[in-house]
SERO-4910 file (N, C-alpha, C, O; in steps of 0.05 Angstrom, whole numbers):
BEGIN
 pado doro    nc1    nc2    nc3   cac1   cac2   cac3    cc1    cc2    cc3    oc1    oc2    oc3
  Met    A    915    -31   -276    915     -9   -256    891    -10   -239    869    -13   -250
  Ala    A    893     -8   -213    871    -11   -195    853     14   -197    863     36   -200
  Arg    A    827      9   -195    808     31   -195    790     29   -171    787      8   -160
  Thr    A    779     52   -163    761     53   -140    734     44   -147    722     55   -166
  Ser    A    722     25   -133    696     15   -139    675     35   -130    678     49   -110
  Ser    A    653     36   -145    630     53   -138    610     39   -120    590     51   -112
  Ser    A    616     15   -113    597     -1    -97    594     12    -69    614     20    -57
  Ser    A    569     13    -60    564     25    -33    576      8    -11    582     18     11
  Ser    A    580    -18    -17    591    -35      4    620    -30      9    631    -38     29
  Glu    A    633    -16     -9    661     -9     -5    665     20      5    687     29      7
  Asn    A    643     32     11    643     60     21    658     60     48    652     43     65
  Thr    A    675     79     52    690     81     77    672     89    100    680     88    123
  Asp    A    647     99     94    628    106    115    615     82    127    601     85    147
  Asp    A    619     58    116    607     34    127    618     29    155    641     34    160
  Pro    A    601     19    174    611     13    201    632     -9    199    632    -25    180
  Pro    A    650    -11    219    672    -30    218    663    -59    216    677    -75    203
  Glu    A    639    -65    228    630    -93    227    622   -102    199    618   -126    195
  Lys    A    619    -83    180    611    -90    153    634    -90    134    631    -93    110
  Arg    A    658    -86    145    682    -86    127    698   -111    131    695   -126    150
  Gly    A    716   -116    112    735   -138    114    722   -165    111    700   -168    101
  Leu    A    737   -186    120    729   -213    116    702   -220    130    685   -232    118
  Met    A    700   -212    156    675   -218    171    651   -204    159    629   -216    158
  Gly    A    654   -180    149    632   -166    136    623   -180    111    600   -182    106
  Ser    A    643   -190     96    636   -204     71    622   -230     77    602   -237     64
  Leu    A    632   -245     97    618   -270    105    590   -265    114    572   -280    108
  Ser    A    586   -243    129    559   -237    139    540   -230    116    518   -240    116
  Arg    A    550   -214     97    533   -208     74    527   -232     57    505   -236     47
  Phe    A    547   -250     54    543   -274     39    522   -292     52    506   -303     38
  Trp    A    523   -294     78    504   -311     93    476   -301     90    457   -316     84
  His    A    471   -275     93    445   -264     91    434   -265     63    410   -271     59
  Ala    A    451   -260     43    442   -262     15    437   -290      7    418   -295     -9
  Ser    A    452   -310     18    448   -338     11    421   -348     21    410   -367     10
  Gln    A    411   -336     43    386   -346     54    363   -342     35    343   -356     37
  Thr    A    365   -323     17    343   -318     -2    341   -341    -22    320   -343    -36
  Gln    A    362   -358    -24    361   -380    -43    352   -406    -30    350   -426    -43
  Ala    A    345   -405     -4    337   -429     10    311   -440     -1    308   -464     -5
  Leu    A    291   -423     -6    265   -432    -16    267   -446    -43    257   -468    -46
  Pro    A    280   -433    -64    282   -447    -89    297   -474    -86    291   -493   -100
  Phe    A    317   -475    -68    332   -500    -65    314   -522    -53    316   -545    -61
  Leu    A    298   -515    -33    280   -534    -21    259   -543    -41    252   -567    -42
  Val    A    248   -525    -57    228   -532    -77    241   -550    -98    227   -569   -108
  Lys    A    266   -545   -105    280   -563   -124    281   -591   -114    276   -610   -129
  Ile    A    287   -595    -88    288   -622    -76    261   -635    -78    259   -659    -84
  Ile    A    239   -620    -72    212   -631    -74    206   -639   -103    194   -660   -107
  Leu    A    213   -622   -122    207   -628   -150    223   -652   -160    213   -667   -177
  Thr    A    247   -657   -149    262   -680   -156    248   -706   -147    249   -726   -160
  Ile    A    235   -704   -124    222   -728   -113    194   -731   -125    185   -754   -129
  Ala    A    181   -709   -132    154   -710   -143    153   -724   -170    173   -724   -185
  Glu    A    130   -736   -176    127   -750   -201    121   -730   -223    105   -711   -219
  Pro    A    133   -734   -247    127   -715   -269    101   -723   -283     89   -744   -277
  Phe    A     93   -706   -302     71   -713   -319     79   -736   -337    100   -735   -350
  His    A     62   -757   -339     69   -780   -355     54   -779   -382     31   -786   -384
  Arg    A     69   -770   -402     57   -768   -429     54   -797   -440     70   -814   -436
  Met    A     32   -800   -455     27   -826   -468     48   -832   -489     60   -813   -501
  Phe    A     53   -857   -495     73   -865   -514     65   -891   -528     45   -904   -520
  Ser    A     79   -898   -549     73   -923   -564     99   -939   -566    120   -928   -568
  Leu    A     96   -965   -566    120   -983   -566    135   -982   -593    158   -989   -594
  Asp    A    121   -974   -614    135   -973   -640    148   -946   -646    157   -942   -669
  Asn    A    150   -929   -626    163   -903   -630    193   -907   -628    203   -913   -606
  Ile    A    207   -905   -650    236   -911   -650    252   -891   -634    275   -897   -626
  Ala    A    241   -868   -629    255   -847   -614    259   -854   -585    275   -841   -571
  Ile    A    244   -873   -574    247   -880   -546    255   -909   -542    251   -921   -521
  Gln    A    268   -921   -563    276   -949   -562    306   -953   -556    316   -975   -560
  Phe    A    320   -932   -548    349   -934   -543    354   -948   -516    337   -948   -499
  Pro    A    377   -960   -513    384   -974   -488    388   -955   -465    395   -932   -469
  His    A    384   -966   -441    388   -950   -417    416   -954   -407    424   -976   -401
  Ala    A    431   -932   -405    459   -933   -395    459   -932   -365    453   -911   -353
  Ala    A    466   -954   -352    467   -955   -323    489   -937   -312    486   -926   -290
  Ile    A    511   -935   -326    534   -918   -318    536   -894   -337    541   -898   -361
  Glu    A    532   -870   -326    533   -846   -342    561   -836   -345    578   -840   -328
  Arg    A    566   -824   -368    593   -812   -373    599   -789   -353    621   -786   -344
  Val    A    578   -773   -348    581   -751   -328    558   -753   -308    537   -741   -313
  Pro    A    562   -768   -286    541   -770   -266    535   -743   -253    550   -724   -257
  Val    A    514   -742   -238    506   -717   -225    528   -706   -207    533   -682   -208
  Lys    A    541   -723   -192    562   -713   -173    585   -701   -188    597   -681   -179
  Tyr    A    592   -712   -211    614   -701   -227    606   -675   -241    622   -657   -245
  Asn    A    580   -674   -248    571   -649   -260    571   -626   -240    578   -603   -247
  Ile    A    564   -632   -215    566   -612   -194    595   -604   -190    601   -580   -186
  Leu    A    614   -623   -191    642   -618   -188    652   -600   -210    665   -579   -205
  Tyr    A    647   -608   -235    658   -593   -258    645   -566   -262    659   -547   -269
  Ser    A    619   -564   -257    604   -540   -264    599   -522   -240    592   -498   -244
  Gly    A    603   -532   -216    598   -515   -192    623   -511   -175    630   -488   -170
  Ile    A    635   -532   -167    658   -530   -148    683   -519   -162    696   -501   -152
  Val    A    689   -530   -186    713   -520   -200    711   -490   -207    730   -476   -202
  Pro    A    689   -480   -219    687   -451   -223    689   -435   -198    702   -414   -198
  Leu    A    678   -445   -176    680   -431   -150    709   -429   -141    718   -407   -132
  Ile    A    723   -451   -143    751   -451   -135    768   -432   -152    784   -416   -141
  Ile    A    763   -432   -178    778   -415   -196    772   -385   -190    791   -369   -190
  Ile    A    747   -379   -185    740   -351   -179    752   -342   -152    763   -320   -151
  Leu    A    752   -359   -132    763   -352   -106    793   -348   -108    805   -330    -96
  Ile    A    807   -366   -122    836   -364   -126    842   -338   -141    862   -324   -133
  Ser    A    827   -332   -161    832   -308   -177    828   -283   -161    845   -265   -162
  Thr    A    807   -282   -145    801   -257   -131    817   -254   -105    823   -231    -97
  Leu    A    824   -276    -92    837   -274    -66    867   -278    -67    881   -267    -50
  Leu    A    878   -292    -86    906   -300    -85    923   -288   -108    945   -279   -104
  Ile    A    912   -290   -133    928   -283   -156    933   -252   -158    956   -244   -161
  Tyr    A    911   -237   -156    914   -208   -159    903   -193   -135    887   -174   -138
  Pro    A    911   -200   -110    901   -186    -87    908   -156    -85    893   -140    -75
  Ser    A    931   -149    -96    940   -121    -95    922   -103   -111    921    -79   -107
  Lys    A    908   -114   -131    890    -98   -148    862    -97   -137    844    -85   -149
  Ala    A    857   -111   -115    830   -111   -104    831   -104    -74    834   -122    -57
  Pro    A    830    -78    -67    832    -70    -39    811    -84    -21    818    -91      1
  Asn    A    787    -88    -31    767   -101    -16    761   -128    -28    739   -134    -37
  Arg    A    782   -145    -30    780   -170    -45    760   -190    -33    749   -206    -48
  Tyr    A    756   -189     -7    737   -208      5    709   -202     -4    693   -220    -10
  His    A    703   -176     -6    676   -169    -16    673   -177    -45    652   -187    -53
  Lys    A    693   -173    -61    692   -180    -89    689   -210    -93    674   -219   -110
  Ala    A    703   -225    -76    701   -254    -78    673   -263    -70    662   -281    -83
  His    A    661   -251    -49    635   -260    -40    613   -252    -60    594   -267    -64
  Val    A    616   -229    -73    596   -221    -93    596   -240   -117    575   -248   -127
  Thr    A    620   -247   -127    622   -265   -150    613   -293   -143    599   -305   -159
  Ala    A    621   -303   -120    613   -330   -111    583   -331   -108    570   -351   -115
  Leu    A    571   -310    -97    542   -310    -93    528   -309   -120    507   -322   -123
  Gly    A    539   -294   -139    527   -294   -166    527   -322   -178    507   -330   -191
  Leu    A    549   -336   -175    551   -364   -185    530   -382   -172    516   -397   -185
  Leu    A    528   -379   -145    510   -396   -130    481   -391   -139    465   -410   -143
  Ile    A    473   -366   -141    446   -359   -149    440   -369   -177    418   -379   -182
  Ser    A    459   -366   -195    456   -375   -222    450   -405   -223    432   -414   -237
  Leu    A    466   -421   -208    462   -450   -208    436   -458   -196    422   -476   -206
  Ile    A    428   -446   -173    404   -454   -159    379   -446   -176    361   -463   -179
  Leu    A    378   -422   -186    355   -413   -201    352   -429   -227    330   -436   -235
  Thr    A    374   -435   -240    373   -450   -264    362   -478   -259    345   -488   -274
  Ser    A    373   -491   -238    363   -518   -231    334   -518   -224    319   -536   -231
  Phe    A    325   -497   -209    297   -495   -202    279   -493   -226    259   -507   -228
  Ile    A    286   -475   -244    269   -471   -268    269   -496   -285    247   -504   -295
  Ile    A    291   -509   -289    293   -533   -305    275   -556   -293    261   -569   -308
  Asp    A    276   -559   -267    261   -581   -255    231   -575   -257    215   -594   -261
  Val    A    223   -550   -255    194   -543   -259    185   -550   -287    164   -562   -291
  Val    A    201   -543   -307    194   -549   -335    194   -579   -340    176   -589   -353
  Lys    A    214   -593   -330    216   -622   -333    191   -636   -324    179   -651   -339
  Asn    A    182   -630   -300    159   -643   -288    133   -635   -302    114   -651   -305
  Ala    A    132   -610   -312    107   -601   -325    104   -612   -353     82   -619   -361
  Val    A    127   -615   -368    126   -624   -396    122   -655   -397    106   -665   -412
  Gly    A    138   -669   -381    136   -698   -381    143   -711   -407    130   -730   -415
  Arg    A    164   -702   -420    172   -713   -446    188   -739   -441    206   -739   -425
  Pro    A    181   -761   -456    196   -786   -452    225   -784   -461    231   -771   -480
  Arg    A    242   -798   -446    270   -799   -453    274   -819   -476    257   -835   -482
  Pro    A    297   -816   -490    303   -835   -512    304   -864   -502    301   -883   -518
  Asp    A    310   -869   -476    312   -896   -466    287   -904   -450    289   -922   -432
  Leu    A    264   -893   -456    241   -897   -440    232   -927   -439    226   -937   -418
  Leu    A    232   -940   -462    223   -967   -463    241   -986   -447    231  -1005   -434
  Ala    A    267   -980   -447    285   -996   -431    280   -992   -401    285  -1010   -385
  Arg    A    271   -968   -394    265   -963   -366    238   -975   -358    234   -986   -337
  Cys    A    219   -972   -377    191   -980   -371    188  -1010   -369    174  -1020   -352
  Lys    A    201  -1025   -388    197  -1054   -389    168  -1061   -392    156  -1072   -373
  Pro    A    155  -1054   -415    127  -1059   -418    119  -1088   -414    134  -1107   -421
  Ala    A     95  -1092   -404     85  -1119   -399     80  -1134   -425     74  -1121   -446
  Lys    A     83  -1160   -425     78  -1175   -449     49  -1172   -458     30  -1171   -442
  Gly    A     45  -1171   -484     18  -1167   -495     10  -1138   -498    -13  -1133   -507
  Thr    A     27  -1120   -491     21  -1091   -495     19  -1085   -525     38  -1091   -539
  Pro    A     -3  -1073   -534     -5  -1067   -563     17  -1048   -572     23  -1028   -559
  Ala    A     29  -1054   -595     52  -1039   -604     45  -1015   -620     62   -997   -623
  His    A     21  -1013   -631     14   -992   -649     -8   -973   -637    -22   -959   -652
  His    A    -10   -973   -611    -30   -956   -598    -16   -940   -576      4   -949   -564
  Leu    A    -27   -917   -569    -17   -902   -547    -24   -916   -521    -47   -924   -516
  Val    A     -4   -918   -504     -8   -931   -478      2   -912   -456     15   -892   -461
  Thr    A     -4   -919   -431      4   -902   -408     25   -916   -391     34   -938   -398
  Ile    A     33   -904   -370     53   -915   -352     43   -941   -339     59   -956   -328
  Asp    A     17   -946   -340      6   -970   -327     17   -996   -339     15  -1017   -326
  Val    A     27   -995   -364     37  -1019   -377     66  -1026   -368     76  -1047   -374
  Cys    A     78  -1007   -353    106  -1011   -345    108  -1031   -321     91  -1031   -304
  Thr    A    130  -1047   -321    134  -1066   -300    159  -1060   -283    165  -1075   -264
  Glu    A    173  -1039   -289    196  -1031   -274    188  -1024   -245    169  -1010   -240
  Lys    A    203  -1036   -226    197  -1032   -198    211  -1008   -185    202   -997   -165
  Asp    A    234  -1001   -196    249   -979   -185    235   -952   -191    232   -945   -215
  His    A    226   -939   -171    210   -914   -174    226   -893   -189    215   -880   -208
  His    A    251   -888   -182    266   -866   -194    272   -872   -223    268   -855   -240
  Ile    A    281   -896   -229    288   -903   -257    263   -900   -275    265   -890   -297
  Leu    A    240   -909   -265    216   -908   -281    207   -880   -286    204   -871   -309
  His    A    202   -865   -265    191   -838   -268    210   -818   -280    202   -799   -292
  Asp    A    236   -823   -276    255   -805   -289    255   -808   -319    267   -791   -333
  Gly    A    243   -829   -329    240   -832   -358    223   -811   -371    223   -809   -396
  Trp    A    208   -796   -356    191   -775   -367    202   -747   -360    187   -727   -358
  Arg    A    228   -745   -355    241   -719   -349    262   -713   -370    284   -705   -363
  Ser    A    255   -715   -395    274   -712   -417    279   -682   -424    301   -674   -429
  Phe    A    257   -667   -424    259   -639   -434    255   -619   -411    236   -621   -396
  Pro    A    274   -600   -409    300   -597   -423    322   -612   -407    316   -624   -386
  Ser    A    346   -612   -417    368   -627   -404    378   -611   -380    387   -589   -382
  Gly    A    376   -624   -356    385   -611   -332    416   -610   -330    427   -590   -321
  His    A    429   -631   -340    458   -631   -340    469   -608   -358    487   -593   -349
  Ser    A    457   -605   -381    467   -584   -400    462   -556   -388    480   -539   -389
  Ser    A    439   -552   -376    432   -526   -365    451   -519   -342    461   -497   -339
  Phe    A    455   -539   -324    473   -535   -301    501   -529   -310    515   -512   -298
  Ala    A    510   -544   -330    538   -541   -340    542   -513   -352    562   -500   -346
  Phe    A    523   -504   -368    526   -478   -381    521   -455   -361    530   -433   -364
  Ser    A    506   -461   -340    501   -441   -319    527   -436   -303    535   -413   -300
  Gly    A    540   -457   -294    564   -454   -278    589   -447   -295    603   -428   -289
  Leu    A    594   -463   -316    617   -458   -333    613   -433   -350    632   -420   -357
  Gly    A    588   -427   -357    583   -403   -372    588   -378   -355    599   -358   -365
  Phe    A    581   -379   -330    587   -358   -311    617   -354   -309    627   -331   -310
  Leu    A    632   -376   -307    661   -375   -305    673   -363   -330    692   -348   -329
  Ser    A    662   -370   -353    672   -360   -379    668   -329   -380    687   -315   -389
  Leu    A    645   -319   -372    641   -291   -372    659   -277   -351    668   -254   -356
  Phe    A    663   -290   -329    681   -278   -308    709   -275   -320    721   -254   -317
  Leu    A    719   -296   -332    746   -295   -344    747   -274   -366    767   -260   -369
  Ala    A    726   -273   -383    725   -254   -405    727   -225   -394    740   -209   -406
  Gly    A    713   -220   -372    714   -193   -361    741   -186   -349    751   -164   -352
  Gln    A    754   -205   -336    780   -200   -323    802   -199   -344    823   -186   -339
  Leu    A    799   -212   -367    820   -213   -387    815   -193   -409    830   -193   -429
  His    A    795   -175   -407    790   -155   -427    783   -167   -455    792   -157   -475
  Val    A    769   -189   -455    764   -203   -480    748   -186   -499    751   -188   -523
  Phe    A    729   -170   -489    711   -155   -506    723   -128   -514    709   -112   -526
  Arg    A    748   -123   -507    760    -98   -515    773   -101   -543    780   -123   -550
  Pro    A    776    -79   -557    790    -81   -584    818    -91   -581    832    -86   -561
  Arg    A    827   -105   -602    855   -115   -604    863   -134   -582    886   -134   -573
  Thr    A    844   -149   -572    850   -170   -552    865   -193   -565    857   -201   -587
  Asp    A    886   -203   -552    901   -224   -565    886   -251   -564    868   -254   -547
  Leu    A    892   -269   -582    878   -294   -585    879   -311   -560    860   -325   -554
  Phe    A    902   -311   -546    905   -328   -523    884   -322   -502    872   -341   -490
  Arg    A    878   -297   -497    858   -290   -476    830   -299   -485    815   -308   -468
  Val    A    824   -296   -510    798   -305   -520    795   -335   -517    774   -344   -507
  Leu    A    815   -350   -524    814   -379   -522    812   -388   -492    798   -407   -486
  Leu    A    826   -374   -475    825   -380   -446    797   -376   -435    788   -392   -419
  Ala    A    784   -355   -444    756   -350   -435    736   -370   -446    715   -374   -434
  Leu    A    743   -382   -469    725   -401   -482    727   -429   -471    710   -446   -476
  Val    A    749   -435   -457    753   -462   -447    730   -473   -430    721   -495   -435
  Pro    A    719   -457   -411    696   -467   -396    672   -474   -413    658   -493   -408
  Leu    A    667   -459   -434    644   -464   -452    649   -491   -467    630   -505   -472
  Ile    A    673   -496   -474    679   -522   -488    674   -545   -468    662   -566   -476
  Gly    A    681   -542   -443    675   -562   -423    645   -566   -420    636   -589   -418
  Ala    A    630   -544   -419    601   -546   -417    589   -561   -441    570   -577   -438
  Ala    A    599   -555   -465    589   -568   -489    595   -598   -488    578   -614   -497
  Leu    A    618   -606   -478    624   -634   -476    606   -649   -457    598   -672   -462
  Ile    A    599   -635   -435    580   -647   -416    552   -651   -429    539   -671   -426
  Ala    A    544   -630   -444    518   -632   -458    518   -655   -479    499   -669   -481
  Ile    A    540   -657   -494    542   -679   -514    541   -706   -501    530   -725   -513
  Ser    A    552   -709   -477    552   -735   -464    524   -744   -458    519   -768   -456
  Arg    A    505   -726   -455    477   -734   -449    465   -747   -473    447   -764   -471
  Cys    A    473   -738   -497    464   -752   -521    477   -779   -524    464   -798   -533
  Glu    A    502   -781   -517    517   -806   -519    506   -827   -500    507   -851   -506
  Asp    A    495   -818   -477    483   -837   -458    454   -843   -464    441   -858   -450
  Tyr    A    443   -830   -485    415   -834   -493    396   -824   -470    374   -834   -468
  Arg    A    405   -805   -455    388   -792   -435    371   -770   -448    348   -765   -440
  His    A    382   -757   -469    368   -735   -483    374   -737   -512    393   -751   -521
  Asp    A    359   -722   -528    365   -718   -556    377   -690   -559    379   -674   -540
  Val    A    384   -683   -584    396   -657   -589    378   -634   -581    387   -614   -571
  Tyr    A    352   -637   -586    333   -616   -579    333   -611   -549    332   -587   -541
  Asp    A    334   -632   -533    334   -628   -504    359   -613   -494    356   -594   -479
  Val    A    382   -621   -503    407   -609   -494    410   -580   -505    422   -563   -491
  Thr    A    400   -575   -529    402   -548   -540    385   -529   -524    395   -507   -517
  Val    A    360   -536   -519    343   -518   -503    353   -515   -475    353   -493   -464
  Gly    A    363   -537   -463    374   -535   -436    398   -518   -434    403   -504   -414
  Ser    A    414   -517   -456    439   -501   -455    434   -472   -458    449   -456   -448
  Ile    A    412   -464   -471    407   -435   -475    386   -424   -456    383   -399   -455
  Leu    A    372   -441   -440    352   -431   -422    363   -412   -401    351   -393   -392
  Asp    A    388   -419   -392    400   -403   -370    415   -379   -379    428   -366   -363
  Arg    A    415   -374   -406    432   -352   -416    425   -325   -404    444   -311   -395
  Asp    A    400   -318   -403    392   -292   -392    400   -290   -362    409   -269   -353
  Asp    A    396   -312   -347    402   -311   -319    432   -307   -314    440   -291   -298
  Val    A    448   -322   -329    477   -320   -327    486   -292   -334    503   -280   -321
  Met    A    476   -281   -356    483   -254   -365    476   -234   -344    491   -215   -339
  Cys    A    452   -237   -332    443   -218   -312    462   -219   -288    470   -198   -277
  Arg    A    468   -243   -278    485   -246   -255    513   -235   -261    526   -223   -243
  Ser    A    522   -240   -285    549   -230   -292    550   -200   -293    570   -188   -284
  Arg    A    529   -187   -303    528   -158   -304    527   -146   -276    540   -125   -270
  Val    A    512   -159   -258    510   -149   -231    537   -152   -217    547   -134   -203
  Gly    A    550   -175   -222    576   -180   -209    597   -161   -218    614   -153   -203
  Arg    A    597   -154   -244    618   -136   -255    617   -109   -242    638    -95   -242
  Arg    A    594   -100   -231    593    -75   -218    611    -74   -193    621    -53   -185
  His    A    615    -98   -182    631    -99   -157    660   -108   -163    677   -107   -145
  Met    A    666   -116   -188    693   -125   -194    707   -103   -209    707   -102   -233
  Ser    A    719    -85   -194    731    -60   -205    759    -65   -216    770    -47   -229
  Trp    A    772    -88   -210    799    -92   -219    799   -111   -242    780   -127   -246
  Arg    A    819   -108   -259    821   -125   -283    850   -133   -286    868   -122   -274
  Val    A    855   -153   -303    882   -162   -310    892   -143   -332    879   -141   -353
  Asp    A    914   -131   -328    925   -113   -348    940   -128   -369    951   -117   -388
***
């Protein structure tokens, strides 16, 4: 049953230019501009060199092979964790139940903006921590290609590495926490909470099908996180911390978004 939202943006006293599709697009554009700075800083952090922690050649934890082809590359992680949740949210708010959402354009823009903010802020925080910690990846030695004669039982620095590719070499010190895992749980976790809210998952006597449907995005995020261990890009500690770091941000964005999502699936 449709209910009237308490959001001020749906107030009938709003001027005509702030209502409807154009009003929603205008609000989305102005709110999105606040995320420009973290996004630009993220690009800089991706290019900047991380802290290079010392390592030893006899450390078995960094002797794994380097996988040139990843199971879930960055572009596919963006597709699975960013674009797919956005499409599902837009279809749900604009097409499936439009009759239950009188101001559906506003509701779509609020939810999409929450997803966008969650992804950008999570990526920004993860990149800051990655560069500051400088933890070696499990495949560091395969990336580094230490020079012959390097002592095996002493701590050495990046100076012993012979790898010429700048990104491959320096990315070897960006192990903690896992960016793939954090991004996946940020986007798919947001989608899971969105579905849970629309399907009344947290209400008493909810049927099992609705619960399982809301959990599907989390299963996908977990599989993406597991793939990082299979590619020897991270260990379990990296992906676990990366998966839970964005929890508070996703929960906060979800709570804010629910204030504007006054309709539910009956």
